[in-house]
N, C-alpha and C positions, 0 to 999 in steps of 0.2 A: 854183718849184714846193711842191705842197703835203709834207707832213711823209708825209698817207698814201700819196701811188704812190712813196712811197723805201721804205714796208715793205715790205720780202722776204722771203724763203723758202730755203734750200740746203737740199732733200735727196742723201745721199750713201749708196750702196750696192756693198760693193766685202769684199775678202777680208780676214781677221782681219790687218793687221797694226799691232802696235808703234807709233806716231807718229803715227795717221791725225786722233785728237782733236786733238792739241797743231796740227799742221799746218795744220788746219783756222781749228782759234780764230786762233791768230797771224794767218794770213793775213786775215781779217774782222779786225782790229785793224790792222794794215797798211794795210791800206786803207779807214779809217774809217768801220769800222761795228760800231756797238754790238750786242751781241747778250740779247735780252728773252726768248728762248724755246728751251731745247733737250735736246732726248729722245736718249737712244742704247743699241741693244743691241747686244750682242754677244753671235749665239749659238755654243756651242760644241760642237754635234751639226753646222751647215752649215759652221762656220767660216768665217762671213760675219758682216758691219757694217756695222748699218744705222744713219745719224744726220738725223735732222731739226733743224731752226733756224732762228728767224725771227729778224731784225735789222732792222735800219733803218741805212741808209746816210745817213752824220750827214756827210758829206763831198758829198754831191751825186754820187756813181760809179753810171754806169748798170748797169744787167743784161748788158746786152752787156760794157761794159768788167769786171766782176767776172766774167762765164763766161770771156773772153780771158784775161786772171788767171790765174786757177785752175788751168787744161789742163796745165800741169807738174806741180803738184799733184794732177790726176785721173792722168795718163798713170805716175804715182813707184807711185802705188798703185790701180791696174789699176780704176780705180771708175767707175761709174756715176750721173754727175751731171746734176743738176733745179735750175737757177736758175727763181723764178717770183716775181711779183708778185701777194703776198696781196689788192691791192684790184683783179686784172681776174676777173671773174666767166668761167667755166670753160664754156665751150659745150656744152651737152648736147642730142640726141633722143632721145625719150622712145616706148616702141614697148607695145603695148598692141595686147588682143583685144577680148574683152567683158567682165571686172568692172572698173570704174573704180576701187573705192577709192583704190591706188596711186594713179593719175592724176590725181584731185582734191584728193591732199592733195600731191602734188608741185604740182601750179599753185599750192593755197595758200600753201604754205611759201614759193614761188618769188616768188609776190606779193606780202605783206608784208616781205621779206628777211627769213626764219628758215634757208632754206635759199640759198645768194648764189651763185645759176647763171643763167645762160645758156639757158632750153630754147627751139631756134630749132627746130623743128619736133619733129611728131605723126606718128607712125606708124600703122596698124593695116591688119587684114586684115577689118577690120568699118568700117561707119560710123556703131557704139551714140554715138559720144563726137567727131564733126564736127564739132557745133552749139559744144556745149561748147570745146573747144580753139579753135574759129574766133573765142569772141565772149572771149577771152583775147587776142586780134591774134598768135596762133600760126600757123604753116603746118599744115594737115594734109592728110596725105599716107594716101588708101587705095592700098593693092598686096596685092591679094586672092591667096593661094599655093595651091598645088595641087601634088602630086605631079610634076605635069607644068610647070609652069612655074617650079617653085621653083628652078633656075638663074638664071631672067629674073628672077623677086622679088628677090633678095637682090641679083643687080644693081642693079635700079632702087634698092633699101635703100639699097648701097653708095655708091651716084652722089650719092646724097640725102648722106647722111653725109658728104661728102669737099667738095660743093658748100657746105653750109653752115655749114664748119670745125671741128663737132663732136668734139670731142676725146672725147667719152663716151658711150656705147649705154646706157640703162634698160629693163629689159625689166621695164615696171611691171606685169606681169599679162601679158606676149607667151606664148599660147599654143602657134606654133609654138617648133620644134625647130631650132636654127640648125646648116647646115652643117660641118661640119670645116674646111672652107676658111675662110669665114665668121670660124669660132671662135682659127682660127689667124694669119687675119691682121688680128684686134684682140685680138689677146691684150691679158688685161689693163685693155681699157677698153670692158666688158659687165659687167656687173652685172644680175644676177639675184637676186630674191624668191621665195621659195618655204615649203609649209607644214615644218614641221620633222617631219612623219609618218613621211617617206620611211627604209628602205622597206617602212616595216610597212601604211601602206594607200596605196595606188595607184589611178590611177586615176580613172574620176567619183566627187565627192561623197566627199572625203577626212573632211570634217568630221563627217559623215553616217558612218559608218563610225566615228569615232572613241566619235563619241556611245553610238553599240552596242555598242563596248566597255567602255563608263565610264570612259577615258580622264577623268584629272585633271589633266594638263596639256595648251595648248595650248601651240605653239611656230611659229615663224619662222627663217627663216636666208637671209638675203641674204649670194653668194656671187661669184667670176669666173666668166665664163663660159669654161669647158673644152670638148673634144671628145667626153669623157666628162661625160655629160647628166647632169646637179645636182650635181657630183662635184669643183667648182672651188676653189681655193683660196677658205677662207671669212671674212669680213668681219667679220661682226654675226649676234648671236643673242638671243633674248629667246621668254621664256613668260610664258602669264600662266594663274594656277590656275582651273580647272571645278570644278563640285560637282554631284552629285544630280540638285539640284534645279533642274537648266539644261537647257532644251528644246538640241535639234539645231539650231535656228535663233539660241538665244545663242552654241552653237560657231561658228559661221559670222562674225556679228557681233563678237565680241570675236577670232576669229583674221584678219576683215582690219582690227581695229585693231592688231594688234603685227605684220603685216605691214607695215602702212601706215610703224608706227613706226620698227625694225628695215631696211625701205629707205631712208628718209629718213635716216639717222643713218649708215647705212654709205656713200651719196652723200656726204655731207658730208665723212665721214673720209678717203675718195678725192680731193674736190676740193680739201683742204686738203694734201693731199700727206704724208696719216698712215699711210699703208697701204702696206707693201711685201711682194711677191711674197716668198717662203722657199719657196721648193722646195712641197711641197703645200702650203706654211698661209701665213699671213701678219702680218706684223708690224705692230700696230697702235699705235700713238703717241694717247697721251691728248687731248685739244685744249688747244692754249696760247690764252692770256686774251687772246688778240688775236679769236680766233673768235667768234663769239656761236653759241653754244646751251646748250640747256636741257639738265639730266640723261639724261632723255628723249625729248626732242625731242619730247612729247606738249602 
């Protein structure tokens, strides 16, 4: 068994109770595990505690053994717990409409290993990117969505998600609004990206509207999807500066670049278990030394 296969991570979220950090560290030590990276945050506003640990199981204990042994601690501290193998890629479904910059960026990052995900399918309501996806040996599903067939279309989308074993849905500029039922069913498992002009410039051509108003900063926001449109807990944001000398097309080009980078960083944080939903906000821990990510993933 390789050392890489024994590199694990642990996520814990629980009420803020004295002794939880010591209990976790003691458990891992007593079970032959060596902690390589640890981050924790105690939020006095929500009275919640969050912790993420990377560790090596030096005595060969498997994840299931560690999960079972940890159960009494989880019960004592009323903790939500997840053990996972950092070497195993998370299965992801991408959804896209007619803007392909985020899709193409994610296909590239996944292909070179910069974003360690297993893209198990791409769903679209158009066929524009079918050839691109198929050329990457990834299944492509075109599911048309209208007001009349929306429930049936979403049922088909969920069938694909469940049968593929996907743990995450990424809306890579998918321009259909998901139903409240789908948002609730996949809570914390759908990530979206959009420009950060909301609510200033809604509707069509937001970058053109920004250009006409002389905006000096272009931004993008990636967040978890909730039933409240574009108001879910924020994972990642960034901006790019523009000047009066740039055109509306420049705004669009820069905006797409920022969107692609922000979405990739949000996915990277999620799949490595660094994001915790904390009410309407998130706690996002920095990358651990063992995860590959450049400062801007650009």
